[in-house]
N, C-alpha and C positions, 0 to 999 in steps of 0.2 A: 341283395344284389341276384341279377338273375346269371343263370350260367347256360354256356351253350347246350342246346337241346333240350332246355326249359319249354316248357309249353304252356301259353299265357292266353285268357280270355279277354278282347278289347274290342269293345263296340261290335258286340253280337259275332265275332269272329274268333278264330285260332289261329295265334302266331305261333312259332318256333324260332327259338334264339338262335342264329347262326353263328354270330361272332360278339367279342366281348372285347370294350378297349376302354381306356380310361376316360373317355368322353362320349362315346355314344356305343351303343346297341345295333345290329343287322339282325333283321326276321323277315319272314316271310308267311305270308298266308296262307295255311295248311288247309283251308275249307275254299282256296281257288284254285282251279287245275289250270288257270294262264297268269297266277299272282307270280310279282318278279321281286327280289329281296330289295327290303326298303331301309333306309339307317334312320334313327330316332336317336336322339340325345338322349345322355343318362337322368337328366336334369329335367326330361318332359317324362321320361318313364316315373322318376320317384313322384313327382306331380301326380300322375295318372292314378299311381299306387296309393296316395294320399287322398286322395277324391275317390278312390274305389271305382274307377273307371276300367280300371285292368287287373287281373287277378290271374293268382296263379293257379293253375289246376293240378 
């Protein structure tokens, strides 16, 4: 489980977790000056972790 303010590496970019709920995370790309927060489901994040596409820094 990820927590607020955790930074993860995903698809060669770093994302900071802004919000955590039972069904989704809200994160933002910290490598982009023009990024907007994005929502991603907990199930998707779990799949990314299992496939080693997403790694906690």
